[in-house]
C-alpha positions as CSV (number, residue, x, y, z in Angstrom):
1,M,-28.0,-6.7,32.0
2,R,-29.8,-3.9,32.8
3,R,-29.8,-0.5,30.7
4,E,-27.8,1.4,33.4
5,D,-25.4,-1.1,33.8
6,L,-24.6,-0.5,30.3
7,V,-23.8,3.9,31.3
8,D,-22.5,2.9,34.8
9,L,-20.2,0.9,33.2
10,N,-19.1,3.9,30.4
11,A,-18.5,6.1,33.2
12,L,-16.1,4.0,35.0
13,L,-14.5,3.6,31.5
14,A,-14.5,7.6,31.3
15,I,-13.1,8.1,34.6
16,A,-10.0,5.1,34.1
17,E,-9.0,6.9,31.2
18,E,-9.0,10.5,31.9
19,G,-7.7,9.6,35.4
20,S,-10.3,12.6,36.8
21,F,-13.8,12.7,37.6
22,T,-13.7,16.5,36.5
23,R,-12.3,15.5,32.3
24,A,-14.6,12.6,33.2
25,A,-17.3,14.3,33.8
26,A,-17.2,17.1,30.7
27,R,-16.1,14.1,28.4
28,L,-20.1,12.7,29.1
29,G,-21.6,16.1,29.0
30,T,-22.7,15.5,33.1
31,S,-21.6,16.6,36.7
32,Q,-18.4,14.9,39.0
33,S,-21.3,14.5,42.0
34,S,-23.8,12.6,39.1
35,L,-19.9,10.7,38.7
36,S,-19.6,10.3,42.0
37,H,-23.1,8.7,42.6
38,V,-22.6,6.4,39.7
39,I,-19.4,4.8,40.8
40,R,-20.8,4.4,44.3
41,R,-23.7,2.6,43.0
42,L,-21.4,0.3,40.6
43,E,-18.9,-0.5,43.7
44,T,-22.2,-1.4,45.7
45,R,-23.8,-3.6,43.9
46,L,-20.5,-4.9,42.9
47,G,-19.5,-5.4,46.7
48,V,-15.8,-4.6,45.7
49,R,-13.7,-1.1,45.4
50,L,-12.8,-0.4,41.6
51,L,-11.4,3.1,41.9
52,T,-8.7,4.4,44.2
53,R,-9.2,8.2,44.6
54,T,-7.0,11.0,46.2
55,T,-6.5,14.5,45.8
56,R,-4.6,14.5,42.6
57,S,-6.0,12.3,40.4
58,V,-8.4,8.3,40.4
59,A,-6.8,4.8,39.4
60,P,-8.1,1.9,39.2
61,T,-7.5,-1.1,41.5
62,A,-6.6,-4.2,40.7
63,A,-10.4,-5.2,40.5
64,G,-10.9,-2.3,38.4
65,E,-8.5,-3.1,35.8
66,R,-10.0,-6.6,35.8
67,L,-13.0,-5.4,35.1
68,M,-12.3,-3.2,32.6
69,A,-9.8,-5.2,30.3
70,T,-13.2,-7.0,29.5
71,L,-14.3,-4.0,29.5
72,R,-12.6,-1.9,26.9
73,P,-13.0,-4.6,23.8
74,A,-16.8,-4.6,24.5
75,L,-17.0,-1.3,24.8
76,A,-15.2,-0.7,21.4
77,S,-17.1,-3.5,20.0
78,I,-20.7,-1.7,20.4
79,E,-19.0,1.6,19.2
80,A,-17.5,-0.5,16.0
81,E,-20.9,-2.0,15.2
82,L,-23.2,1.3,16.1
83,G,-20.6,3.3,13.3
84,S,-20.7,0.7,11.0
85,L,-25.0,2.1,10.5
86,G,-24.2,4.3,9.2
87,E,-23.5,2.1,6.1
88,L,-27.5,1.8,6.3
89,R,-27.4,5.8,4.9
90,E,-27.3,7.2,1.2
91,K,-23.8,8.7,2.0
92,P,-21.3,7.6,4.3
93,A,-21.0,9.8,7.8
94,G,-19.7,9.5,11.6
95,A,-16.4,11.0,12.9
96,I,-13.1,10.1,12.5
97,R,-10.0,10.6,14.9
98,I,-6.7,10.0,13.8
99,T,-3.2,10.8,15.1
100,T,0.0,12.0,13.4
101,S,2.7,13.9,12.9
102,E,3.2,17.6,12.1
103,H,4.4,16.6,8.6
104,A,2.1,13.7,7.9
105,A,-0.6,16.2,8.4
106,T,0.2,18.5,6.1
107,T,1.9,16.4,3.3
108,V,-0.1,13.4,3.6
109,L,-3.4,14.0,5.1
110,W,-4.9,16.8,4.3
111,P,-4.1,17.5,0.9
112,V,-6.9,14.0,0.6
113,L,-8.9,15.7,3.3
114,A,-9.8,19.1,1.5
115,R,-10.3,17.1,-1.7
116,L,-12.5,14.7,-0.1
117,L,-14.9,16.2,2.4
118,P,-16.9,18.5,0.2
119,E,-18.4,15.9,-0.8
120,Y,-19.3,13.9,2.1
121,Q,-20.3,17.0,4.7
122,D,-21.5,14.2,7.3
123,I,-18.2,13.0,7.8
124,H,-16.0,14.7,10.9
125,V,-12.4,14.5,11.0
126,E,-10.4,15.3,14.6
127,L,-6.5,15.4,13.6
128,G,-4.5,15.0,16.8
129,V,-0.8,16.4,15.5
130,D,1.4,15.1,18.3
131,S,5.2,14.6,17.5
132,G,5.6,12.0,20.4
133,F,3.7,8.4,19.9
134,T,0.4,8.0,21.0
135,D,-1.6,4.5,21.6
136,I,-4.5,4.9,19.7
137,V,-6.5,2.6,21.2
138,T,-5.8,3.5,25.2
139,E,-6.0,7.3,23.3
140,R,-9.3,6.0,21.9
141,F,-8.5,7.1,17.9
142,D,-9.8,5.4,15.3
143,A,-6.7,5.2,13.4
144,G,-3.0,6.7,13.7
145,V,-0.3,7.8,11.1
146,R,3.8,6.9,11.6
147,L,6.4,6.0,9.2
148,G,5.9,2.1,8.2
149,E,9.1,1.1,10.4
150,A,7.7,2.2,13.2
151,L,4.7,0.5,12.9
152,A,3.9,-2.8,15.2
153,K,2.6,-6.0,14.1
154,D,-0.6,-6.4,15.4
155,M,-1.9,-3.2,13.4
156,V,-3.4,-3.0,9.1
157,A,-1.3,-0.9,7.9
158,V,-2.1,1.1,4.8
159,R,0.7,2.8,2.5
160,I,-0.5,6.8,2.6
161,G,2.8,8.3,0.6
162,P,5.9,7.7,-0.9
163,D,9.2,7.1,0.3
164,L,10.9,9.5,1.7
165,R,14.1,10.5,2.5
166,M,16.5,13.1,5.1
167,A,18.5,16.2,4.1
168,V,21.9,17.6,6.1
169,A,22.3,21.3,5.3
170,G,23.0,24.4,6.7
171,S,23.3,28.1,5.8
172,P,26.5,30.1,3.5
173,D,27.8,32.2,6.1
174,Y,27.8,28.4,8.3
175,F,30.1,27.0,5.8
176,R,32.1,29.8,5.6
177,E,34.3,29.5,8.5
178,R,33.8,25.4,8.8
179,S,34.6,23.0,6.2
180,I,32.3,20.4,4.3
181,P,31.1,17.2,6.3
182,R,32.7,14.2,4.1
183,A,31.0,11.7,6.3
184,P,29.0,11.5,9.6
185,Q,31.8,11.3,11.3
186,D,32.6,14.7,10.3
187,L,29.7,16.3,12.5
188,A,31.3,15.6,15.7
189,E,33.5,18.9,14.4
190,H,30.4,20.5,13.8
191,A,27.4,22.8,15.8
192,C,24.0,20.8,15.0
193,V,20.4,21.9,15.5
194,N,19.0,18.4,18.3
195,M,15.8,17.4,17.5
196,R,14.0,16.8,21.1
197,L,11.3,13.9,21.3
198,S,8.1,14.1,22.6
199,S,7.8,10.5,23.2
200,S,11.5,9.3,24.7
201,G,12.4,13.3,26.3
202,G,15.4,12.2,24.6
203,L,17.4,13.4,21.8
204,Y,17.5,12.4,18.2
205,V,19.9,10.1,17.2
206,W,21.0,11.1,13.5
207,E,20.7,7.9,10.9
208,F,22.9,7.4,8.0
209,E,23.0,4.7,5.8
210,R,25.3,4.0,2.3
211,D,26.0,1.1,0.3
212,G,24.2,-1.1,3.1
213,R,26.3,0.9,5.8
214,E,24.4,1.9,8.7
215,L,25.4,4.7,11.1
216,H,23.8,6.6,14.2
217,V,25.7,10.0,14.9
218,R,25.3,11.7,18.5
219,V,25.3,15.7,17.8
220,D,25.6,18.7,19.3
221,G,25.2,22.1,19.8
222,Q,23.6,25.1,21.2
223,F,20.0,24.4,20.2
224,A,17.5,22.0,20.6
225,F,13.7,21.9,19.3
226,N,10.7,19.9,19.5
227,N,9.8,21.3,16.8
228,T,10.6,21.3,12.7
229,N,10.1,24.2,12.0
230,M,12.5,26.0,14.3
231,I,15.2,23.8,13.7
232,V,15.3,24.7,10.3
233,R,15.2,28.8,11.2
234,A,18.0,28.0,13.2
235,A,19.8,26.5,10.3
236,E,19.5,29.5,8.5
237,A,20.6,31.7,11.6
238,G,23.8,30.2,11.4
239,F,23.4,28.6,14.4
240,G,24.9,24.7,13.0
241,L,23.4,22.1,10.5
242,C,20.1,20.9,10.5
243,F,18.6,17.4,9.7
244,V,15.3,17.2,8.9
245,M,13.1,16.2,5.8
246,E,13.9,17.2,2.4
247,D,11.1,18.3,1.3
248,Q,10.9,20.5,5.2
249,I,13.9,22.6,3.6
250,A,13.5,22.5,-0.1
251,R,12.9,26.4,-0.5
252,Q,15.5,26.6,1.0
253,L,17.9,24.8,-0.7
254,A,16.3,26.6,-3.8
255,D,16.9,29.9,-3.1
256,G,20.1,29.7,-1.5
257,R,19.4,30.0,1.8
258,L,20.7,26.1,3.1
259,V,23.2,24.6,1.5
260,R,23.1,20.6,1.2
261,V,25.6,18.4,2.6
262,L,25.9,14.5,3.2
263,D,23.6,14.2,0.1
264,D,24.8,10.3,-0.4
265,W,24.2,9.2,3.4
266,C,20.9,10.3,3.1
267,Q,19.4,7.2,1.5
268,P,15.3,6.6,1.2
269,F,13.2,4.9,3.2
270,S,9.7,3.8,4.0
271,G,7.0,6.5,3.8
272,Y,4.0,7.3,5.8
273,Y,0.8,4.8,7.0
274,L,-2.3,5.0,8.3
275,Y,-2.6,2.1,10.9
276,Y,-5.6,0.6,13.0
277,P,-6.4,-2.3,15.2
278,S,-6.5,-5.4,13.0
279,R,-10.0,-5.9,15.1
280,R,-11.2,-3.1,13.8
281,Q,-14.3,-3.5,11.9
282,P,-14.1,-0.3,9.5
283,S,-17.0,2.1,8.7
284,A,-18.5,3.1,5.7
285,A,-16.5,6.7,6.4
286,F,-14.0,4.9,7.5
287,A,-13.6,2.3,4.7
288,L,-13.8,5.3,2.4
289,L,-11.4,7.5,4.3
290,V,-8.5,4.6,3.7
291,D,-9.3,4.4,0.3
292,A,-8.6,7.8,-0.3
293,L,-5.7,7.9,1.2
294,R,-4.1,5.1,-0.3
295,Y,-0.7,5.7,-1.8
296,R,-1.0,4.3,-5.7
297,G,2.4,5.6,-6.7
């Protein structure tokens, strides 16, 4: 393979992943016209059309998809091997991209990163904070952080946090005019603050368990948010009950701004895991971070 072939193939992959010549050019640090020239040269050499262009987007043709099915893992392997060369350095170095939820970033990742990275200043970490599911392979993340029950089976998973619990709570003002719910079914008579899921666009169904019995309850109320802080604020203001991680309202429960209910229906569940593709060859920097994050409780 000629050197320019690798450059052209990398450009093709960037355009297909970004769906835009403009974004791909910014990612590669070049111009749109240069990328257009590269793709025309590649298509001419291969004798097939690789990309379909419209006024708003760019998408691979059938031939382009076939080529990229081989190209993605091949370039990922090359990138991993280049990263592993960092092991020859005196100290681990390199860039690590992780997709995570805001709660995991705040409670698990940040405490470890703040302690570890001052000693390893050649390691650069980017956190993509998103409440929705992100395909780490397609979006070119090195790893993701999710709850253990949500992990794909073809991923290496490393536990990085303790078990978690959810909590249902409302303000004292709210309960002055309403009875305390004794079972999840009672929530049908209550105003609740909903969570809008970023990945599916639907509303989160509240999940409960007691004595091996599971219940899923759809709730209703005036407000729905895709942000936990806003859900808690609405509950504090008396607009309804919230259903969040218990540590997210620990202060409000301690000082009486919120009152917890249905505690016996909120059982512990598997906490956060760091996950990455099983075919990945970890760099020294990545292996160091994984070991630092590993939960040993």
